[in-house]
matplotlib code that plots the C-alpha trace (Angstrom):
import matplotlib.pyplot as plt

x = [19.0, 17.1, 15.9, 19.5, 20.1, 17.1, 17.9, 16.9, 15.6, 13.8, 10.6, 7.3, 4.8, 1.3, -2.0, -2.8, -1.8, -4.4, -2.4, 0.9, 2.0, 2.1, -0.7, 0.8, -2.6, -3.2, -2.0, -0.7, -3.0, -1.6, -1.7, 0.3, 2.8, 3.2, 3.6, 6.4, 8.2, 8.0, 9.4, 12.2, 13.2, 13.0, 15.3, 17.7, 17.7, 17.9, 19.6, 21.0, 23.1, 19.9, 19.5, 22.6, 23.9, 24.1, 25.8, 24.4, 25.9, 28.2, 25.3, 24.8, 21.4, 21.2, 19.9, 17.9, 17.0, 16.7, 13.3, 14.4, 16.1, 12.9, 10.9, 13.5, 13.5, 9.7, 9.4, 11.9, 10.1, 6.7, 4.8, 1.8, 3.8, 3.6, 4.9, 6.9, 3.8, 2.1, 5.2, 5.1, 1.5, 2.4, 5.2, 2.9, 0.6, 3.4, 4.4, 0.8, 0.7, 4.1, 5.6, 8.0, 9.1, 11.0, 14.1, 12.8, 9.1, 8.2, 7.7, 5.2, 6.9, 8.8, 10.7, 13.8, 17.1, 15.3, 16.0, 13.4, 13.6, 11.5, 9.8, 11.9, 15.1, 14.1, 15.7, 19.4, 20.6, 17.5, 17.6, 18.3, 15.8, 16.5, 16.6, 13.1, 11.8, 13.5, 11.7, 8.4, 8.9, 9.7, 6.5, 4.4, 6.1, 3.8, 0.6, 2.0, 2.7, -0.8, -2.3, -0.3, -1.0, -4.8, -4.3, -1.8, -4.1, -6.1, -2.9, -1.5, -4.7, -4.5, -0.8, -1.7, -4.6, -2.4, -0.1, -0.7, -2.8, 0.0, 2.4, 0.2, 1.5, -0.5, -0.5, -1.7, -4.6, -5.6, -5.6, -7.8, -10.2, -10.6, -11.4, -14.0, -15.9, -16.9, -18.1, -21.9, -22.0, -20.3, -22.3, -24.3, -21.3, -19.8, -16.4, -15.0, -16.1, -14.7, -11.3, -11.3, -12.1, -9.2, -6.9, -8.3, -9.6, -7.9, -7.6, -8.7, -8.8, -9.8, -8.8, -11.5, -15.2, -17.2, -15.1, -17.2, -16.3, -18.3, -21.2, -24.6, -24.6, -20.9, -19.9, -19.7, -16.1, -15.9, -17.9, -17.1, -17.4, -17.0, -14.3, -14.3, -16.4, -19.7, -21.0, -24.2, -26.1, -27.2, -29.7, -30.3, -33.5, -33.9, -30.7, -29.4, -31.6, -29.7, -26.5, -24.3, -21.9, -19.1, -20.0, -22.3, -21.6, -22.5, -21.9, -22.8, -26.0, -24.2, -21.8, -24.5, -26.7, -23.9, -25.6, -24.6, -24.3, -27.8, -26.6, -23.6, -21.6, -20.2, -17.9, -19.8, -16.7, -12.9, -10.6, -12.9, -11.5, -12.9, -12.4, -12.7, -13.4, -12.8, -15.2, -13.1, -12.6, -16.3, -17.5, -15.2, -16.0, -19.4, -21.6, -22.9, -23.4, -25.5, -27.4, -28.4, -29.2, -32.7, -33.0, -36.2, -36.2, -38.2, -37.8, -34.8, -33.0, -32.2, -34.2, -33.5, -30.8, -31.1, -28.6, -29.7, -28.4, -26.6, -28.6, -26.0, -26.5, -30.2, -30.0, -33.5, -35.0, -33.8, -36.3, -38.0, -37.4, -38.4, -37.1, -38.3, -35.7, -33.9, -32.2, -29.9, -30.1, -27.0, -28.2, -31.3, -33.1, -33.9, -37.6, -37.4, -35.0, -37.5, -40.3, -38.4, -37.6, -41.2, -42.4, -39.9, -40.8, -42.1, -45.5, -46.0, -43.2, -44.0, -42.3, -40.7, -39.0, -35.6, -36.0, -34.7, -31.1, -31.8, -34.3, -31.8, -29.2, -31.7, -32.4, -28.8, -27.6, -30.6, -29.0, -26.3, -28.8, -32.1, -31.9, -34.7, -36.2, -36.7, -37.4, -40.2, -42.5, -42.0, -43.1, -46.1, -47.0, -46.7, -48.7, -51.6, -51.2, -54.4, -54.4, -56.3, -57.0, -58.4, -61.5, -62.6, -61.3, -57.9, -57.7, -58.4, -55.8, -53.2, -53.9, -53.8, -50.5, -49.0, -49.8, -48.5, -45.2, -44.6, -45.5, -43.1, -40.3, -41.0, -41.2, -37.9, -36.4, -37.7, -36.3, -32.8, -32.7, -35.6, -33.6, -32.1, -35.5, -36.9, -34.4, -35.1, -37.9, -38.7, -40.9, -43.8, -43.8, -43.8, -46.8, -48.7, -48.1, -49.0, -52.7, -54.9]
y = [-30.6, -30.9, -27.4, -26.1, -27.6, -25.9, -22.9, -19.6, -18.1, -20.9, -20.5, -22.0, -23.3, -21.8, -22.6, -19.0, -15.4, -15.3, -17.7, -15.7, -14.3, -11.5, -9.9, -6.7, -5.1, -5.2, -2.2, -3.3, -2.1, 0.3, -2.2, -4.8, -2.1, -1.1, -4.8, -5.3, -2.1, -3.3, -6.7, -5.3, -2.8, -5.4, -7.7, -4.9, -4.1, -7.6, -9.7, -7.3, -10.1, -11.6, -8.9, -8.7, -9.2, -12.9, -14.8, -17.8, -19.2, -16.2, -13.8, -11.3, -10.7, -7.4, -7.0, -10.2, -12.8, -16.6, -18.2, -20.7, -17.9, -15.8, -18.7, -19.4, -15.7, -15.3, -18.4, -16.9, -13.6, -14.5, -17.2, -16.9, -18.8, -22.5, -24.2, -23.5, -24.0, -21.2, -18.9, -19.7, -18.5, -15.3, -14.5, -15.4, -12.6, -10.1, -11.8, -11.8, -8.0, -7.5, -6.2, -9.2, -10.6, -13.6, -12.1, -13.3, -12.9, -16.5, -18.3, -18.6, -18.2, -21.4, -22.6, -23.3, -21.8, -19.2, -15.5, -12.9, -9.1, -6.6, -3.9, -1.2, -2.9, -3.0, 0.4, 1.3, 2.7, 1.9, 3.9, 2.1, 2.6, 5.4, 4.8, 6.2, 3.9, 0.9, 1.8, 2.1, -1.2, -3.0, -1.6, -2.7, -6.0, -8.3, -6.7, -7.1, -10.8, -11.3, -9.6, -11.8, -15.0, -14.2, -13.6, -16.4, -19.4, -18.0, -16.9, -20.4, -22.0, -19.8, -20.7, -24.4, -24.0, -22.1, -25.2, -27.3, -30.3, -32.8, -30.9, -31.0, -33.0, -35.3, -32.6, -30.0, -32.3, -32.7, -28.9, -28.4, -31.1, -29.5, -26.2, -28.0, -29.1, -25.5, -24.6, -24.4, -25.5, -28.8, -29.6, -32.4, -34.2, -37.3, -37.4, -39.5, -36.9, -34.0, -35.8, -36.3, -32.7, -31.6, -33.1, -31.3, -27.9, -25.0, -21.5, -18.6, -15.0, -11.8, -8.3, -6.1, -5.9, -6.0, -8.9, -11.4, -14.9, -16.5, -15.6, -17.0, -19.5, -20.5, -24.1, -25.1, -26.0, -25.5, -25.4, -22.6, -22.0, -18.5, -18.2, -14.4, -11.7, -11.9, -12.2, -11.2, -13.8, -12.1, -13.4, -11.8, -9.7, -10.0, -8.4, -9.3, -12.2, -12.8, -12.2, -15.0, -14.7, -16.5, -20.2, -20.2, -22.1, -21.8, -23.3, -26.9, -27.2, -26.8, -29.7, -32.0, -31.5, -31.0, -27.8, -24.2, -21.7, -20.6, -17.2, -14.9, -14.4, -10.9, -10.0, -7.7, -6.4, -6.2, -9.0, -12.1, -15.6, -18.9, -22.6, -24.1, -27.7, -28.3, -30.4, -33.6, -33.8, -32.9, -35.7, -38.1, -37.2, -35.5, -36.2, -39.5, -37.9, -35.0, -37.4, -39.4, -36.4, -35.1, -31.5, -30.1, -26.4, -23.6, -20.0, -21.0, -22.6, -26.2, -27.4, -31.1, -32.9, -36.7, -39.0, -42.3, -45.4, -47.9, -51.1, -53.2, -51.3, -51.9, -54.6, -53.9, -55.0, -58.6, -60.9, -58.1, -58.6, -55.0, -52.9, -49.3, -46.7, -45.6, -42.3, -41.1, -37.6, -35.5, -32.1, -30.0, -28.0, -29.8, -29.6, -31.2, -33.9, -34.8, -34.8, -37.1, -39.6, -39.7, -40.3, -43.2, -45.1, -48.5, -48.8, -52.4, -53.6, -54.9, -53.7, -57.1, -56.9, -55.3, -51.5, -49.7, -48.7, -45.3, -44.6, -45.6, -43.3, -40.4, -41.1, -41.2, -38.2, -35.8, -33.8, -32.6, -30.6, -30.7, -30.6, -32.2, -28.7, -28.3, -31.9, -32.6, -29.7, -30.7, -34.2, -33.0, -30.9, -33.9, -36.0, -33.6, -32.7, -32.5, -32.4, -29.6, -31.5, -34.8, -36.9, -37.4, -41.0, -39.7, -37.1, -39.7, -42.1, -39.4, -38.2, -41.8, -42.7, -39.4, -40.5, -44.0, -42.8, -40.4, -43.1, -45.6, -43.1, -42.2, -45.9, -46.6, -43.5, -44.7, -48.2, -46.7, -43.9, -44.6, -43.9, -40.7, -39.4, -39.7, -37.2, -34.7, -32.2, -34.0, -36.5, -34.0, -33.7, -37.5, -37.9, -35.4, -37.5, -40.9, -41.9, -42.3]
z = [47.9, 44.6, 45.0, 45.1, 41.6, 40.0, 37.8, 39.5, 36.2, 34.4, 32.3, 33.5, 31.0, 31.5, 30.0, 28.9, 29.4, 32.1, 34.2, 34.3, 37.7, 38.5, 36.5, 35.5, 34.7, 38.5, 40.5, 43.9, 46.7, 49.2, 52.0, 50.0, 48.9, 52.5, 53.5, 51.0, 52.2, 55.8, 55.1, 52.9, 55.5, 58.3, 56.3, 55.6, 59.3, 60.8, 58.0, 55.4, 53.8, 52.4, 49.8, 47.6, 44.1, 43.2, 40.4, 38.5, 35.3, 34.9, 35.1, 37.9, 39.4, 41.3, 44.8, 45.1, 47.7, 47.7, 48.1, 50.8, 52.8, 52.6, 54.0, 56.8, 57.8, 57.9, 60.1, 62.5, 62.9, 64.1, 66.0, 63.6, 60.9, 61.6, 58.4, 55.4, 53.2, 55.1, 54.6, 50.9, 50.7, 52.5, 50.0, 47.2, 48.2, 47.5, 44.3, 42.9, 43.4, 41.9, 45.2, 45.0, 41.7, 40.4, 38.6, 35.2, 36.0, 35.3, 38.6, 41.4, 44.7, 45.5, 48.6, 46.4, 45.3, 43.1, 43.0, 44.0, 44.1, 46.0, 43.9, 45.6, 44.5, 40.8, 40.4, 40.6, 43.9, 45.8, 49.1, 52.4, 55.2, 57.6, 61.4, 61.7, 59.0, 60.7, 63.9, 62.2, 60.4, 63.7, 65.2, 62.2, 61.4, 63.5, 62.2, 58.7, 59.3, 60.6, 57.5, 55.2, 57.1, 56.6, 52.9, 52.3, 52.1, 49.2, 47.4, 47.9, 46.5, 43.4, 43.0, 43.0, 40.6, 38.2, 37.9, 34.8, 36.1, 35.3, 37.6, 40.7, 43.6, 45.9, 48.5, 45.9, 45.0, 48.6, 49.2, 46.1, 47.2, 50.6, 48.8, 46.6, 49.7, 50.3, 46.8, 46.5, 42.9, 43.7, 46.9, 45.2, 43.8, 45.4, 47.0, 44.1, 41.5, 43.6, 43.8, 40.1, 39.5, 41.7, 39.1, 36.0, 37.2, 35.5, 37.0, 34.8, 35.7, 33.8, 34.9, 33.2, 33.8, 30.6, 29.2, 27.3, 28.4, 25.6, 23.3, 22.9, 20.0, 20.3, 20.8, 24.4, 25.3, 29.1, 32.4, 34.8, 38.5, 40.0, 42.6, 42.8, 41.3, 39.4, 35.8, 33.9, 31.9, 28.7, 26.1, 22.7, 22.8, 26.6, 27.9, 31.3, 32.6, 35.9, 37.7, 39.1, 42.0, 43.9, 44.2, 41.2, 38.0, 34.4, 31.0, 31.9, 29.8, 26.5, 27.5, 28.8, 25.7, 23.2, 22.1, 21.4, 24.3, 25.4, 26.6, 26.7, 29.8, 30.6, 33.5, 35.8, 37.6, 37.5, 38.6, 38.3, 39.0, 37.7, 37.9, 34.5, 33.5, 29.7, 27.7, 27.4, 31.2, 31.8, 29.5, 31.2, 34.8, 34.9, 31.9, 33.3, 36.7, 35.2, 33.0, 36.1, 38.2, 39.0, 40.2, 41.8, 41.5, 43.2, 42.2, 40.0, 42.9, 43.5, 46.5, 46.0, 44.0, 43.5, 41.8, 40.2, 42.1, 39.9, 39.3, 41.1, 44.3, 44.7, 47.3, 48.5, 45.2, 45.3, 43.7, 41.8, 38.1, 37.3, 40.3, 40.7, 39.9, 43.1, 43.8, 46.5, 48.0, 47.1, 48.5, 49.2, 51.7, 55.0, 54.3, 50.9, 52.1, 54.8, 52.3, 50.0, 52.7, 53.9, 50.3, 49.8, 53.0, 52.0, 53.6, 52.3, 54.5, 58.0, 61.1, 61.4, 58.0, 57.6, 57.7, 54.6, 55.3, 53.7, 56.4, 59.1, 57.5, 57.6, 61.3, 62.2, 60.2, 60.2, 63.1, 60.7, 58.6, 60.6, 64.4, 66.5, 67.2, 63.5, 62.5, 65.1, 64.1, 60.5, 61.2, 63.1, 60.0, 57.7, 60.1, 59.9, 56.2, 54.2, 50.4, 48.6, 45.4, 44.3, 45.1, 48.7, 48.5, 47.2, 49.9, 52.6, 51.1, 51.0, 54.6, 55.9, 54.0, 55.3, 58.9, 58.3, 56.9, 59.8, 62.3, 60.6, 60.8, 64.4, 65.5, 63.8, 65.4, 68.9, 68.3, 67.6, 70.2, 72.7, 75.9, 74.5, 73.2, 76.7, 77.8, 75.0, 74.6, 71.3, 73.2, 73.5, 69.7, 69.3, 71.6, 69.4, 66.3, 67.7, 67.4, 70.5]

ax = plt.figure().add_subplot(projection="3d")
ax.plot(x, y, z, "-o")
ax.set_aspect("equal")
plt.show()
């Protein structure tokens, strides 16, 4: 009932001109124009009372529909719409392209008593569909619904991200968090950090390729993640040094080091979308994380990301007045993760002592990123590894320790999953590794 009391023409606050919906610089695609026409004609054919002149506070709004009625109608037309939230996302697709508009151009699509008008009804005396057009629309309606249902989730996500952070609901934050789980640039961050980011991320879009997002030498004020499109990284005197694509991030270094921008960022194509974290929020949420993060790179790509474990969590160092620094693996390639775990196995511990819980975690979870068919040959390779540098004694020590680490891992693996391993082809690899 609260929705019925909301004014149908109110003004929504936005962070910048880039956040306004719809973006009038975008020309609707032919398929979205066609989708809008099919839905309008279907409504006029099946429920003509929905599109009519409406009065609110002594003002008349021509040929418009109500948001709640549009959602109701869509859910009645097709089995592919399972919830009102899904229907909202589908109408948002039309609203983003300007095929459906709020009567005062200020709102995202909402399931409330708000007035919306189809593009064809923007003009006086808009024509009614002919009988032939009604028949065509009936034939195309289900395909149109399927198309919009496929595009709806992304449109709904953009709609949520465009809300000022303080206006996001608990459900909004959960939807954003679920999206963050699939973004490459955030893969090394903890669940806690991702949930905090969901509350502060700002959506930013730019319509024209060639737009300069920021210039080399400027103060760093934000960190960016690319949701859609690509950008060029440009350095004075060198030109374009690399191109970043969907899922990549940039601008973090200037915030971590509190230094000027090391490069300029130029949009490589039209209609680019970004997630932005401003400096104050970055410092509050991420600065300590980045300061305690170690990244191993190969060919300019992160192959292993480690995060420093707080001192209070180092249970394995009890009784040691100067514990060695410990790190937890946040992300990496399977090969580098295995190499890291082998290097951190404590050879000084006896088999009767409590096994490092980190090793147990690796044994239990390795199948998620490294199945047995990949893990076992890798262990064989580590068992037979021979260093190419160092004195003869150093080479012998390295080779012996490599074998001991692999054996320690395999013995612990066998202790935890002995019966299962006998039923798996992995056993033939294990026999190759074991001495004698």
